[in-house]
C-alpha positions as CSV (number, residue, x, y, z in Angstrom):
1,M,0.0,0.0,0.0
2,S,1.5,3.3,-1.0
3,R,1.6,5.9,1.8
4,N,3.0,8.8,-0.1
5,S,1.5,10.9,-2.9
6,I,2.5,9.4,-6.3
7,G,0.4,11.4,-8.7
8,G,-3.0,12.9,-9.2
9,V,-6.2,12.4,-11.2
10,R,-9.4,14.4,-11.2
11,R,-12.3,13.4,-8.9
12,A,-14.5,12.6,-11.9
13,Q,-11.9,10.1,-13.2
14,L,-12.2,8.1,-10.0
15,I,-15.8,7.3,-11.0
16,T,-15.5,6.8,-14.7
17,T,-11.8,6.0,-15.6
18,Y,-9.6,5.2,-12.6
19,G,-12.1,3.7,-10.1
20,V,-11.5,1.0,-7.6
21,G,-9.8,-2.1,-9.2
22,S,-8.6,-0.2,-12.2
23,L,-4.9,0.2,-13.2
24,I,-3.2,3.6,-13.4
25,A,0.2,4.3,-14.9
26,V,2.2,6.9,-13.0
27,E,5.5,7.6,-14.8
28,S,7.2,4.2,-15.2
29,N,5.1,2.5,-12.5
30,S,1.8,0.8,-12.5
31,Y,-0.7,0.8,-9.6
32,M,-4.2,-0.4,-8.8
33,I,-6.8,1.7,-6.9
34,A,-7.6,0.0,-3.6
35,G,-11.1,-0.7,-2.3
36,I,-13.2,2.0,-0.6
37,D,-13.0,0.2,2.7
38,R,-9.3,1.3,2.7
39,W,-10.1,4.9,1.9
40,S,-9.4,7.5,4.5
41,D,-12.2,8.9,6.7
42,S,-11.4,12.5,5.9
43,G,-14.4,12.8,3.6
44,D,-17.0,11.7,6.2
45,D,-18.1,15.3,7.0
46,D,-21.3,16.7,5.5
47,E,-19.3,18.9,3.1
48,H,-18.0,15.9,1.2
49,F,-21.3,13.9,1.2
50,I,-23.7,13.9,-1.7
51,H,-27.3,13.0,-1.3
52,E,-29.9,11.8,-3.8
53,P,-32.7,10.1,-1.9
54,R,-34.1,8.0,-4.8
55,L,-30.7,6.7,-5.8
56,Q,-29.7,6.1,-2.1
57,K,-32.8,3.9,-1.7
58,Q,-32.1,2.0,-4.8
59,L,-28.5,1.3,-3.9
60,R,-29.2,0.7,-0.2
61,V,-26.7,3.2,1.2
62,R,-26.8,6.2,3.6
63,G,-25.4,8.5,1.0
64,F,-22.6,9.1,-1.5
65,R,-19.1,10.5,-0.9
66,L,-16.9,12.7,-3.1
67,P,-13.6,11.0,-3.7
68,P,-11.1,12.6,-1.3
69,A,-9.0,15.4,-2.7
70,S,-6.3,16.7,-0.4
71,Q,-5.2,20.3,-0.7
72,Y,-1.8,19.5,0.8
73,E,1.2,18.5,-1.2
74,G,2.6,15.1,-0.5
75,K,-0.5,13.7,1.2
76,G,-2.1,10.7,-0.5
77,D,-5.9,10.6,-0.6
78,V,-6.9,7.4,-2.4
79,P,-4.7,4.4,-1.5
80,V,-3.2,2.3,-4.2
81,I,-1.2,-1.0,-4.4
82,R,1.5,-1.9,-6.8
83,F,0.2,-4.1,-9.7
84,P,1.3,-6.0,-11.7
85,I,3.7,-7.7,-9.3
86,W,6.0,-9.1,-12.0
87,H,8.6,-6.6,-13.2
88,S,11.5,-6.9,-15.7
89,C,14.9,-5.2,-16.1
90,P,15.1,-3.4,-19.5
91,E,18.9,-4.2,-19.5
92,S,19.0,-7.9,-18.8
93,G,15.4,-8.8,-19.4
94,T,15.2,-10.7,-16.1
95,L,11.5,-11.2,-15.1
96,K,10.4,-11.8,-11.5
97,E,8.2,-10.6,-8.7
98,H,8.7,-7.1,-7.5
99,W,9.8,-8.1,-4.0
100,K,12.5,-10.3,-5.3
101,W,14.3,-7.3,-6.7
102,G,14.8,-6.0,-3.2
103,N,12.5,-3.0,-3.6
104,H,9.7,-2.4,-1.2
105,R,8.8,1.2,-1.6
106,G,9.6,4.1,-3.9
107,T,10.9,3.7,-7.5
108,A,11.5,0.1,-8.5
109,K,15.1,-0.4,-9.7
110,C,17.4,-3.1,-10.8
111,K,20.4,-2.7,-8.4
112,V,22.7,-4.5,-10.8
113,H,22.2,-2.3,-13.8
114,D,20.8,0.7,-12.0
115,R,17.8,0.8,-14.3
116,E,14.2,1.4,-13.4
117,L,12.1,-1.8,-13.6
118,V,9.3,-2.2,-16.1
119,P,5.9,-3.4,-14.9
120,S,4.7,-6.5,-16.6
121,R,3.0,-5.6,-19.9
122,F,0.5,-8.5,-19.5
123,V,-2.1,-9.5,-17.0
124,V,-4.9,-12.1,-16.9
125,C,-8.6,-11.3,-16.2
126,C,-11.8,-13.3,-16.0
127,G,-15.5,-12.3,-16.4
128,N,-16.1,-12.4,-12.6
129,G,-13.8,-9.4,-12.1
130,H,-10.7,-11.3,-10.9
131,I,-7.2,-10.2,-12.1
132,D,-3.7,-11.6,-11.6
133,D,-0.3,-11.4,-13.2
134,F,0.2,-13.3,-16.4
135,P,1.3,-16.9,-15.7
136,Y,4.6,-16.7,-17.5
137,F,6.0,-19.8,-16.0
138,R,3.0,-22.0,-16.9
139,W,2.9,-20.4,-20.4
140,V,6.5,-21.3,-21.1
141,H,6.1,-24.8,-19.7
142,A,2.7,-25.3,-21.3
143,G,1.1,-25.8,-17.9
144,S,3.6,-28.3,-16.6
145,P,5.8,-27.8,-13.5
146,G,8.9,-28.0,-15.6
147,T,12.1,-30.0,-15.0
148,G,15.2,-29.1,-13.0
149,T,15.6,-26.5,-10.3
150,E,16.7,-23.4,-12.3
151,H,13.7,-21.5,-13.5
152,E,14.7,-17.9,-13.7
153,M,12.5,-16.1,-16.3
154,T,13.5,-13.5,-18.9
155,I,11.5,-11.5,-21.4
156,E,13.1,-10.5,-24.7
157,A,11.8,-8.2,-27.4
158,T,13.5,-9.0,-30.7
159,G,12.8,-5.6,-32.0
160,R,11.8,-6.8,-35.5
161,S,8.2,-5.6,-34.9
162,A,5.7,-4.8,-32.2
163,A,3.9,-8.0,-32.7
164,L,3.5,-10.5,-29.9
165,R,5.4,-13.1,-31.9
166,D,8.5,-11.0,-31.4
167,I,8.2,-11.0,-27.6
168,V,9.8,-14.2,-26.2
169,I,9.6,-15.5,-22.7
170,A,12.5,-17.8,-21.8
171,C,13.3,-19.9,-18.8
172,K,16.8,-20.9,-17.5
173,C,15.8,-24.5,-18.0
174,G,16.0,-24.0,-21.7
175,K,12.3,-23.5,-22.6
176,R,11.5,-20.5,-24.9
177,V,8.0,-19.5,-26.1
178,S,6.8,-16.3,-27.8
179,M,3.7,-14.5,-26.7
180,E,2.0,-15.0,-30.0
181,G,-1.6,-16.1,-29.4
182,A,-1.4,-15.5,-25.6
183,L,-4.1,-12.9,-25.6
184,S,-6.6,-14.8,-27.7
185,K,-9.8,-16.2,-26.1
186,G,-9.1,-19.7,-24.7
187,A,-5.4,-19.5,-25.1
188,L,-4.8,-20.4,-21.5
189,K,-7.1,-23.4,-21.5
190,G,-5.1,-26.4,-20.1
191,I,-2.4,-24.0,-19.0
192,A,-3.9,-21.9,-16.2
193,R,-7.1,-21.5,-14.3
194,C,-8.4,-18.3,-12.7
195,T,-6.8,-17.8,-9.3
196,G,-9.8,-15.7,-8.1
197,Q,-7.4,-12.9,-7.0
198,R,-8.9,-9.5,-6.0
199,P,-5.8,-7.5,-5.2
200,W,-7.7,-4.3,-4.7
201,L,-9.2,-5.8,-1.6
202,G,-6.1,-7.5,-0.3
203,S,-4.1,-10.6,-0.8
204,D,-6.5,-12.6,1.5
205,Q,-9.6,-11.9,-0.5
206,A,-9.3,-14.5,-3.3
207,Q,-12.4,-16.3,-4.4
208,E,-13.1,-19.8,-5.8
209,C,-13.3,-19.5,-9.6
210,D,-13.5,-22.1,-12.3
211,E,-13.2,-19.8,-15.3
212,I,-10.4,-19.9,-17.8
213,P,-8.7,-16.5,-17.5
214,R,-7.9,-14.3,-20.5
215,G,-4.6,-12.7,-21.2
216,M,-4.7,-9.0,-21.8
217,Q,-2.4,-6.0,-22.0
218,R,-2.6,-4.1,-18.8
219,G,-3.5,-0.9,-20.6
220,A,-6.4,-2.5,-22.6
221,S,-9.8,-0.9,-22.1
222,G,-11.3,-4.4,-21.3
223,V,-9.3,-4.6,-18.1
224,W,-11.8,-2.3,-16.3
225,F,-15.3,-1.1,-17.1
226,S,-17.1,1.1,-14.6
227,A,-20.6,0.2,-13.5
228,V,-22.0,3.7,-12.9
229,R,-25.6,4.4,-11.7
230,S,-27.0,7.8,-12.0
231,A,-30.1,9.8,-11.4
232,L,-31.3,13.4,-12.0
233,S,-32.5,15.5,-9.1
234,I,-36.1,16.2,-10.0
235,P,-39.0,17.8,-8.0
236,P,-39.5,17.6,-5.2
237,W,-35.9,16.6,-4.3
238,S,-34.5,19.4,-6.5
239,E,-36.3,22.1,-4.6
240,A,-34.9,24.4,-1.9
241,I,-36.9,22.8,0.9
242,H,-35.4,19.4,0.4
243,K,-31.9,20.8,0.1
244,L,-32.5,22.5,3.4
245,I,-33.6,19.3,5.0
246,E,-30.6,17.5,3.6
247,K,-28.3,19.8,5.6
248,H,-30.0,18.9,8.9
249,W,-31.0,15.3,8.1
250,K,-29.0,13.8,11.0
251,T,-31.3,15.6,13.4
252,L,-34.5,15.7,11.5
253,G,-34.4,12.1,10.5
254,K,-34.3,10.8,14.0
255,T,-36.3,13.2,16.2
256,R,-39.6,12.0,17.6
257,H,-40.9,15.6,18.1
258,L,-40.5,16.7,14.5
259,R,-42.6,19.9,14.6
260,D,-41.1,21.1,17.8
261,T,-37.6,20.4,16.5
262,V,-38.3,22.4,13.3
263,E,-39.6,25.3,15.3
264,D,-36.6,25.3,17.7
265,M,-34.1,25.2,14.8
266,E,-36.0,28.1,13.2
267,L,-35.6,26.4,9.8
268,A,-38.5,28.3,8.2
269,K,-37.1,31.7,9.2
270,G,-36.6,33.8,6.1
271,K,-37.7,31.0,3.8
272,P,-40.5,31.0,1.2
273,F,-42.0,28.0,2.8
274,G,-43.5,27.3,6.3
275,I,-43.1,24.8,9.1
276,D,-46.0,22.6,7.7
277,N,-44.1,22.3,4.4
278,I,-40.9,21.3,6.1
279,V,-42.7,18.7,8.3
280,E,-44.4,17.2,5.2
281,A,-41.2,17.1,3.3
282,V,-39.3,15.3,6.2
283,E,-42.1,12.8,6.5
284,Q,-41.9,12.0,2.8
285,R,-38.2,11.5,3.1
286,R,-38.7,9.2,6.1
287,R,-41.1,7.0,4.1
288,I,-38.3,6.5,1.5
289,E,-35.8,5.7,4.2
290,A,-38.2,3.2,5.8
291,G,-38.6,1.4,2.4
292,L,-42.3,2.4,2.0
293,E,-41.6,3.8,-1.4
294,D,-39.8,1.5,-3.9
295,Y,-37.4,2.7,-6.6
296,S,-36.2,0.4,-9.4
297,E,-34.2,1.6,-12.4
298,A,-37.5,1.7,-14.4
299,D,-39.2,3.7,-11.7
300,L,-36.3,6.3,-11.6
301,K,-36.5,6.8,-15.4
302,A,-40.3,7.0,-15.4
303,Q,-40.3,9.7,-12.7
304,E,-37.7,11.6,-14.6
305,Y,-39.6,11.3,-17.8
306,Q,-42.7,12.8,-16.2
307,A,-40.6,15.6,-14.7
308,L,-39.0,16.4,-18.0
309,A,-42.3,16.5,-19.8
310,N,-43.8,19.0,-17.4
311,T,-42.9,22.6,-16.8
312,T,-40.8,23.4,-13.7
313,P,-40.2,27.2,-13.8
314,E,-37.4,28.9,-11.9
315,T,-38.7,30.2,-8.5
316,S,-35.4,30.5,-6.6
317,G,-31.8,30.8,-7.3
318,D,-30.8,27.5,-5.5
319,Q,-33.0,25.2,-7.6
320,D,-31.4,22.1,-9.1
321,F,-34.0,21.6,-11.8
322,V,-35.5,24.2,-14.2
323,C,-37.4,22.8,-17.2
324,V,-39.5,25.0,-19.4
325,P,-40.9,24.8,-23.0
326,P,-39.3,26.9,-25.7
327,D,-40.8,30.1,-26.9
328,N,-42.5,30.1,-30.3
329,L,-40.6,27.1,-31.6
330,V,-41.7,25.9,-35.0
331,L,-40.7,22.3,-35.9
332,D,-40.8,20.5,-39.2
333,P,-43.7,17.9,-39.0
334,A,-41.5,15.5,-41.0
335,L,-39.3,15.1,-37.9
336,A,-42.2,13.7,-35.9
337,V,-40.9,15.5,-32.7
338,D,-43.8,15.6,-30.3
339,Q,-42.3,17.7,-27.5
340,V,-39.2,19.8,-26.8
341,M,-38.2,21.1,-23.4
342,R,-35.3,23.4,-22.4
343,V,-33.7,22.0,-19.3
344,K,-32.0,25.2,-18.2
345,R,-30.6,23.7,-15.0
346,L,-30.1,20.1,-13.9
347,R,-28.1,18.1,-11.4
348,E,-27.0,14.6,-12.0
349,V,-25.5,12.3,-9.4
350,R,-23.2,9.6,-10.7
351,V,-22.3,6.7,-8.5
352,L,-19.6,4.1,-9.0
353,E,-21.5,1.0,-7.9
354,A,-19.1,-1.7,-9.0
355,F,-17.0,-2.7,-12.1
356,T,-16.5,-5.5,-14.6
357,R,-13.7,-6.9,-16.6
358,I,-13.5,-8.1,-20.2
359,E,-17.1,-7.2,-21.0
360,S,-19.0,-4.0,-20.2
361,P,-21.6,-4.2,-17.4
362,T,-25.2,-5.2,-18.3
363,P,-28.0,-4.2,-15.9
364,G,-29.6,-7.7,-16.0
365,D,-26.4,-9.7,-15.2
366,R,-25.4,-8.5,-11.7
367,K,-23.4,-11.6,-10.9
368,R,-20.5,-10.3,-13.0
369,L,-20.2,-7.1,-10.9
370,A,-17.0,-6.9,-8.9
371,S,-17.3,-5.4,-5.4
372,L,-15.7,-2.1,-4.4
373,H,-15.2,-3.3,-0.8
374,R,-14.5,-6.5,1.3
375,D,-17.5,-8.7,1.8
376,D,-17.2,-8.4,5.6
377,D,-16.6,-4.6,5.7
378,R,-19.4,-2.9,3.6
379,P,-19.4,0.9,4.0
380,D,-22.7,2.7,4.1
381,W,-21.7,4.9,1.2
382,L,-20.4,4.7,-2.4
383,P,-18.1,7.1,-4.2
384,A,-19.9,9.6,-6.4
385,I,-19.7,13.0,-8.1
386,E,-22.4,15.5,-9.0
387,V,-22.8,17.3,-12.3
388,I,-24.5,20.6,-12.7
389,G,-25.4,21.4,-16.2
390,E,-28.1,22.0,-18.9
391,G,-29.8,20.0,-21.6
392,V,-32.5,19.6,-24.1
393,F,-35.3,17.0,-23.8
394,L,-37.1,15.6,-27.0
395,T,-39.9,13.1,-27.4
396,L,-41.1,11.5,-30.6
397,D,-44.6,11.2,-31.9
398,Q,-46.0,8.0,-30.2
399,Q,-48.5,7.2,-32.9
400,R,-46.1,7.6,-35.8
401,L,-43.5,5.7,-33.9
402,T,-45.9,2.8,-33.1
403,E,-46.8,2.5,-36.8
404,W,-43.2,2.5,-37.9
405,E,-41.9,-0.1,-35.4
406,K,-44.6,-2.6,-36.4
407,R,-43.5,-2.7,-40.0
408,P,-42.2,-6.2,-40.9
409,E,-39.1,-4.9,-42.6
410,V,-38.3,-2.8,-39.5
411,V,-38.8,-5.8,-37.2
412,D,-36.5,-7.9,-39.5
413,R,-33.9,-5.2,-39.5
414,I,-33.6,-5.2,-35.7
415,A,-33.9,-9.0,-35.2
416,P,-30.1,-9.7,-35.5
417,L,-29.4,-7.2,-32.7
418,G,-32.1,-8.8,-30.5
419,E,-30.6,-12.3,-31.1
420,G,-27.0,-11.0,-30.4
421,Y,-28.3,-9.4,-27.1
422,R,-30.0,-12.7,-26.1
423,Q,-26.9,-14.8,-26.9
424,R,-24.8,-12.4,-24.8
425,F,-26.9,-13.3,-21.7
426,L,-27.3,-17.0,-22.5
427,S,-23.5,-17.4,-22.8
428,R,-23.3,-16.3,-19.2
429,G,-26.1,-18.5,-18.1
430,A,-28.6,-15.6,-17.6
431,E,-31.8,-14.5,-19.1
432,P,-32.0,-11.2,-21.1
433,D,-33.1,-8.3,-19.0
434,R,-35.1,-6.6,-21.8
435,L,-36.2,-6.9,-25.4
436,V,-34.2,-5.0,-28.0
437,T,-36.9,-3.1,-29.8
438,P,-36.8,-0.9,-33.0
439,R,-37.9,2.0,-30.8
440,L,-34.8,1.6,-28.5
441,V,-32.4,1.4,-31.4
442,L,-33.9,4.3,-33.2
443,I,-33.9,6.7,-30.3
444,H,-30.5,5.7,-29.2
445,T,-29.0,6.2,-32.7
446,L,-30.8,9.6,-33.0
447,A,-29.2,10.7,-29.7
448,H,-25.8,9.8,-31.1
449,A,-26.4,11.6,-34.4
450,V,-27.6,14.8,-32.6
451,I,-24.7,14.8,-30.1
452,N,-22.2,14.6,-32.9
453,E,-23.9,17.5,-34.7
454,W,-24.3,19.6,-31.6
455,S,-20.7,19.1,-30.7
456,L,-19.9,21.0,-33.8
457,D,-22.5,23.7,-33.2
458,S,-22.5,24.3,-29.5
459,G,-18.8,24.6,-28.7
460,Y,-18.8,21.4,-26.5
461,P,-16.7,18.5,-27.5
462,A,-18.7,15.2,-27.9
463,A,-17.0,13.8,-24.7
464,S,-18.6,16.7,-22.7
465,L,-22.1,15.7,-23.9
466,R,-24.1,12.8,-22.6
467,E,-27.3,11.0,-23.5
468,R,-30.1,9.8,-21.2
469,L,-32.6,7.5,-22.9
470,Y,-36.3,7.1,-21.9
471,V,-37.7,4.1,-23.9
472,S,-40.5,1.8,-23.0
473,D,-44.0,1.1,-24.3
474,T,-45.1,4.4,-22.9
475,M,-41.9,6.5,-23.2
476,A,-40.1,7.6,-26.3
477,G,-37.7,10.4,-25.4
478,L,-34.1,11.4,-25.0
479,L,-32.2,14.0,-23.0
480,I,-29.0,15.4,-24.3
481,Y,-27.1,17.3,-21.6
482,T,-23.7,18.5,-20.6
483,A,-21.6,15.9,-18.8
484,T,-18.8,17.9,-17.3
485,S,-18.4,18.5,-13.5
486,D,-17.0,22.0,-13.8
487,S,-18.4,25.4,-14.8
488,A,-18.2,24.5,-18.5
489,G,-21.3,22.4,-18.0
490,S,-23.6,25.4,-17.8
491,L,-22.5,27.8,-20.5
492,G,-25.8,27.6,-22.3
493,G,-24.5,26.1,-25.5
494,I,-27.0,23.2,-25.5
495,V,-30.1,25.2,-24.6
496,A,-29.1,27.7,-27.3
497,Q,-29.8,25.0,-29.9
498,V,-33.5,25.4,-29.0
499,E,-33.6,29.1,-28.2
500,S,-32.1,30.0,-31.6
501,G,-35.2,28.6,-33.3
502,D,-32.8,26.5,-35.4
503,L,-33.6,23.1,-33.9
504,S,-35.3,21.6,-37.0
505,T,-32.3,22.6,-39.1
506,S,-29.8,21.1,-36.7
507,I,-31.7,17.8,-36.6
508,H,-31.9,17.7,-40.3
509,R,-28.1,18.4,-40.5
510,A,-27.5,15.5,-38.1
511,L,-29.6,13.1,-40.3
512,D,-27.8,14.3,-43.4
513,R,-24.5,13.7,-41.8
514,V,-25.3,10.1,-40.9
515,S,-26.8,9.4,-44.3
516,W,-23.3,8.8,-45.6
517,C,-20.3,7.2,-44.0
518,S,-16.8,7.1,-45.3
519,A,-16.9,3.3,-44.5
520,D,-19.9,2.8,-46.9
521,P,-21.0,0.6,-48.5
522,L,-19.5,-1.8,-45.9
523,C,-21.0,0.1,-43.0
524,I,-24.6,0.5,-44.2
525,E,-24.7,-3.1,-45.5
526,S,-23.4,-4.7,-42.3
527,Q,-25.6,-7.5,-41.0
528,V,-24.1,-7.2,-37.6
529,S,-21.0,-5.4,-36.2
530,G,-19.5,-4.3,-32.9
531,V,-19.1,-6.1,-29.6
532,D,-21.2,-9.3,-29.5
533,N,-22.8,-8.4,-32.8
534,L,-24.9,-5.7,-31.1
535,N,-24.7,-3.0,-33.8
536,R,-25.6,-2.9,-37.5
537,A,-24.7,0.2,-39.5
538,A,-22.6,2.0,-36.9
539,C,-18.9,2.7,-36.8
540,H,-16.4,5.3,-35.6
541,A,-16.8,7.2,-38.9
542,C,-20.5,7.8,-38.4
543,V,-22.4,7.4,-35.1
544,L,-20.1,6.0,-32.4
545,L,-19.3,8.3,-29.5
546,P,-16.8,8.5,-26.6
547,E,-18.0,5.7,-24.3
548,T,-18.5,8.1,-21.4
549,S,-21.2,9.8,-23.5
550,C,-23.2,6.6,-24.1
551,E,-25.5,4.7,-21.8
552,E,-25.1,1.5,-23.7
553,Y,-21.3,1.4,-24.3
554,N,-21.7,2.1,-28.0
555,T,-24.0,-0.9,-28.7
556,L,-27.6,-1.2,-30.0
557,L,-27.0,1.3,-32.8
558,D,-28.1,1.3,-36.5
559,R,-28.2,4.4,-38.6
560,G,-30.4,2.4,-41.0
561,T,-33.3,3.0,-38.6
562,L,-32.9,6.8,-39.2
563,I,-32.4,7.1,-42.9
564,G,-33.0,3.6,-44.4
565,T,-30.8,1.7,-46.7
566,H,-30.3,1.7,-50.5
567,E,-32.4,-1.5,-50.8
568,E,-35.0,-0.6,-48.1
569,P,-35.2,3.2,-47.8
570,R,-38.6,2.9,-46.0
571,I,-36.9,1.3,-43.0
572,G,-35.7,4.7,-42.0
573,F,-38.0,6.5,-39.6
574,F,-37.0,9.9,-41.1
575,S,-36.6,8.7,-44.7
576,S,-38.5,10.7,-47.3
577,N,-39.5,7.4,-48.8
578,A,-41.4,6.6,-45.6
579,A,-43.8,9.5,-46.1
580,G,-46.7,7.1,-45.9
581,L,-46.2,6.9,-42.2
582,T,-47.5,10.4,-41.7
583,A,-50.9,9.6,-43.1
584,S,-53.6,10.0,-40.5
């Protein structure tokens, strides 16, 4: 465990990029972020706590905590451990565990050649979240214990190319094997089994695991995926009265004489609400804490959808949610946009609930989520950040959408994605958590197209924008909002897309932009593409986004649902050849 400051990252990165269990490179060293049960208690004061009652209830915690951020030089905030353990000397190529080099703290060096050691380039992971050093010895000896007593390992790079076949692992016993094929799926079958190691929780926290691990480069994106849960602060929780209650919840949540306590604390003094309003709000919060009101992921989204569809004017300067319709906005009927709302102010709480390895997290497969803490030491909080920003909420015409998604050619178009999604779960021994519908793929792809267009028009990079999808039998909407945790999130560039009166034009430009891709005709003619065959016509040249901007990790996308294909132009919801859909 490192006790000194070794480097720094932004708080938001400890939720999305460098969270618990992830690897972080600092200069020539590699470290892993330790579990939250090892984090310091310096952030336990109210100033560092974030509250979002609906999300707290769903995740069964008392609250959320900002990742610690010390203002003092040299003081470490988030503990790390050295990982991988195996290091090599760049001069001799000798490969062995870190402690065998005689280094315990500070910069790892080879004392013979006075060179900084290089952390192992390779690790092994499994789908249950376990991670360990690559089994070099077993790889060289093909899973056997080897013969003789001399088994000092070396790693050699021939320099002919950067390919794995030019990286050779050798043993003093005479065995030599290149790394070619070591990172392919199933390459370690018969050679090594998963050790169940969870080094972020400690060396004594290994689990039983029968999976065959997969070799990966330690910097690969598949080594760590964050499982982030989020919620918008909506009325009544976004209102000033609930923010006031939050500050005094330790007292108000436990007192038996609520009205007397509120009066004694003079909480209504100088406020636009009275004692009765405060008492009612506290009792509502108590019902949630007692489990009398249930919140699932679907419930959270449904409540947000209703809040976004209704007007919430600005009544005080400390509101977290202001949502109003645009003034005199005229939309092209061909776009079938039913409603537009300007979300002039919003607050989103993002919580790191867990993480996965190899494959991105899926809501319906919770067995694969790796814990942020020891099983016997569960804190009553989770790390989180809050984002203050702005956005635009759009809904599509339900009648026209229903007519479109029932068309046989549209159903056939989405069928391969539904099958890929089903197989993804079946391969893990689980049942799919939802159906992949044409409505979902359409709205998701539209969100990507609009984000790409607005990143050019609004001044925000695409990575600073984020989608939030509201899709069910009764919902057909999307929210595009700023995703930064600093002041850049509220500069007004997104709301301006509506206030300028140019919304129809910008959506048309977005559709025109995705009507052609530099990878066509291969892209538009794709039967399936992407991870687990969960995309059709979607690639980095047309609709894919930075993964932090996408709810679905860049899956379930098909621009054919927007503009059709050359063979079937009527598949596109916005295709001019689908004009028959507008008939009443």
